[in-house]
C-alpha positions as CSV (number, residue, x, y, z in Angstrom):
1,M,25.7,32.8,-23.4
2,K,26.7,33.2,-19.7
3,N,25.7,36.8,-19.7
4,E,22.2,35.9,-21.0
5,K,21.9,33.2,-18.4
6,E,22.8,35.6,-15.7
7,K,20.3,38.1,-16.9
8,G,17.7,35.4,-17.0
9,R,18.5,34.4,-13.4
10,I,18.2,38.0,-12.2
11,L,14.8,38.3,-14.0
12,A,13.7,35.1,-12.3
13,Y,14.7,36.5,-8.9
14,I,12.8,39.7,-9.6
15,V,9.7,37.8,-10.7
16,M,10.0,35.6,-7.6
17,G,10.4,38.6,-5.3
18,I,7.2,40.2,-6.7
19,Y,5.4,36.8,-6.2
20,L,6.5,36.6,-2.6
21,L,5.3,40.2,-1.9
22,L,1.9,39.5,-3.5
23,L,1.7,36.3,-1.6
24,C,2.4,38.1,1.7
25,W,-0.2,40.7,0.9
26,L,-2.7,38.0,-0.1
27,I,-2.2,35.7,3.0
28,L,-1.4,38.1,5.8
29,F,-3.3,41.2,4.8
30,K,-6.1,39.6,2.8
31,L,-5.6,42.0,-0.1
32,A,-6.6,45.0,2.1
33,D,-6.2,48.3,0.3
34,N,-6.0,50.2,3.5
35,I,-5.0,49.5,7.1
36,N,-8.6,49.6,8.4
37,K,-9.6,46.6,6.2
38,I,-6.9,44.3,7.6
39,P,-8.8,41.7,9.7
40,S,-8.0,41.6,13.4
41,M,-8.7,38.2,14.7
42,R,-6.7,35.4,16.3
43,G,-7.7,31.8,16.0
44,I,-6.0,28.4,15.7
45,N,-7.3,25.1,14.4
46,L,-5.1,22.0,14.8
47,I,-7.6,19.5,13.4
48,P,-7.0,18.9,9.7
49,F,-9.9,19.7,7.4
50,Y,-12.2,20.5,10.4
51,Y,-14.8,23.2,9.8
52,D,-17.3,24.5,12.3
53,Q,-20.1,25.0,9.7
54,L,-20.7,21.9,7.6
55,A,-23.3,23.8,5.5
56,R,-20.4,25.8,4.0
57,T,-18.5,22.9,2.5
58,Q,-18.4,24.4,-1.0
59,F,-16.7,27.5,0.4
60,H,-14.2,25.3,2.2
61,L,-13.4,23.3,-1.0
62,R,-12.7,26.6,-2.8
63,E,-10.5,27.7,0.0
64,V,-8.6,24.4,-0.1
65,L,-8.1,24.7,-3.9
66,Y,-7.1,28.4,-3.5
67,N,-4.5,27.5,-0.9
68,I,-3.0,24.8,-3.2
69,V,-3.0,27.1,-6.3
70,V,-1.4,30.1,-4.7
71,F,1.6,27.9,-3.4
72,V,2.3,26.2,-6.7
73,P,4.7,29.0,-7.7
74,A,6.4,28.8,-4.3
75,G,7.3,25.2,-4.9
76,F,8.4,26.0,-8.5
77,Y,10.7,28.9,-7.4
78,F,12.1,27.3,-4.3
79,T,13.0,24.2,-6.3
80,F,14.7,26.5,-8.8
81,L,16.6,28.2,-6.0
82,G,17.5,24.9,-4.3
83,K,19.7,23.9,-7.2
84,K,16.8,22.0,-8.8
85,K,16.2,19.7,-5.8
86,V,12.6,18.9,-5.4
87,V,13.0,18.2,-1.6
88,F,14.3,21.7,-1.2
89,G,11.3,23.2,-3.0
90,I,8.9,21.2,-0.9
91,A,10.6,21.9,2.4
92,F,10.8,25.7,1.8
93,S,7.2,25.8,0.7
94,A,6.2,24.1,3.9
95,L,8.4,26.4,5.9
96,L,7.0,29.5,4.2
97,S,3.5,28.3,4.9
98,L,4.3,27.6,8.6
99,C,5.8,31.1,8.9
100,F,2.6,32.7,7.5
101,E,0.5,30.7,9.9
102,I,2.7,31.7,12.9
103,L,2.7,35.4,11.8
104,Q,-1.1,35.3,11.4
105,W,-1.4,34.1,15.0
106,I,1.2,36.4,16.5
107,F,-0.2,39.5,14.9
108,A,-3.9,38.5,15.0
109,L,-4.2,38.7,11.3
110,G,-6.4,35.7,10.9
111,A,-6.9,32.1,11.9
112,S,-3.9,29.8,11.9
113,D,-5.0,26.5,10.5
114,I,-3.3,23.2,10.0
115,T,-5.4,22.7,6.9
116,D,-3.8,25.8,5.4
117,L,-0.4,24.4,6.2
118,I,-1.2,21.0,4.5
119,T,-2.8,22.5,1.4
120,N,-0.1,25.2,1.0
121,T,2.5,22.4,1.2
122,A,0.5,20.4,-1.3
123,G,0.7,23.3,-3.7
124,G,4.4,23.5,-3.1
125,I,4.8,19.8,-3.9
126,I,2.9,20.4,-7.2
127,G,5.1,23.4,-8.0
128,S,8.3,21.4,-7.3
129,V,7.1,18.5,-9.5
130,V,6.1,21.0,-12.3
131,F,9.6,22.5,-12.1
132,F,11.2,19.0,-12.2
133,I,9.2,18.1,-15.3
134,T,9.8,21.5,-16.9
135,N,13.5,21.2,-16.2
136,K,13.7,17.8,-17.9
137,L,11.7,19.0,-20.9
138,F,13.5,22.3,-21.4
139,K,17.0,21.6,-20.3
140,G,19.2,24.7,-20.4
141,H,16.2,27.0,-20.7
142,E,14.7,26.5,-17.2
143,I,15.5,30.1,-16.1
144,L,13.6,31.5,-19.0
145,I,10.7,29.2,-18.3
146,V,10.7,30.2,-14.6
147,S,10.6,33.8,-15.6
148,I,7.8,33.4,-18.2
149,I,5.6,31.2,-16.0
150,G,6.1,33.6,-13.0
151,A,5.4,36.6,-15.1
152,I,2.2,35.0,-16.5
153,I,1.0,34.0,-13.0
154,E,1.7,37.5,-11.6
155,A,-0.1,39.2,-14.6
156,L,-3.1,37.0,-13.9
157,L,-3.0,37.7,-10.2
158,L,-2.6,41.5,-10.8
159,G,-5.6,41.3,-13.2
160,L,-7.6,39.6,-10.6
161,L,-6.6,42.2,-8.0
162,I,-7.7,45.0,-10.4
163,V,-11.1,43.3,-10.8
164,L,-11.4,43.0,-7.1
165,F,-10.5,46.7,-6.5
166,V,-12.9,47.9,-9.2
167,S,-15.7,45.8,-7.8
168,N,-15.0,47.2,-4.3
169,I,-15.2,50.8,-5.5
170,K,-18.8,50.4,-6.7
């Protein structure tokens, strides 16, 4: 039993590592498939949910939802790593988001935005709560659940990336 649990834990770490690499590629490099497509701009917005162009509110709503969704697994994984403490998952999700925003500004990879920090952290909160509920429902099998959910999310993300690449080729 312990050997199976250890294998499950290793699988969960591998799935989490792949997620973090994809998240880095997504946030910092905007899914660029070559170095020339990486955006080179530097900006900062410290006013939450402030947008220059009010006519594009639907776009901003999608961006807010996107930021929440992509950080749900972060909260899930960090809560798992933090010995199932929800506070740990939330804190590390917020810290990861802050690191991404700082790196975007330092390397001029995009606009650093307080709204992104807020919405990414909200996603981390949701992920931590989902882990807490999953852990209560499936006591003893949470490592397997982490791996399965992570693998499903990554498969969906990879499928989306394939669709994006195929559409860019045309």
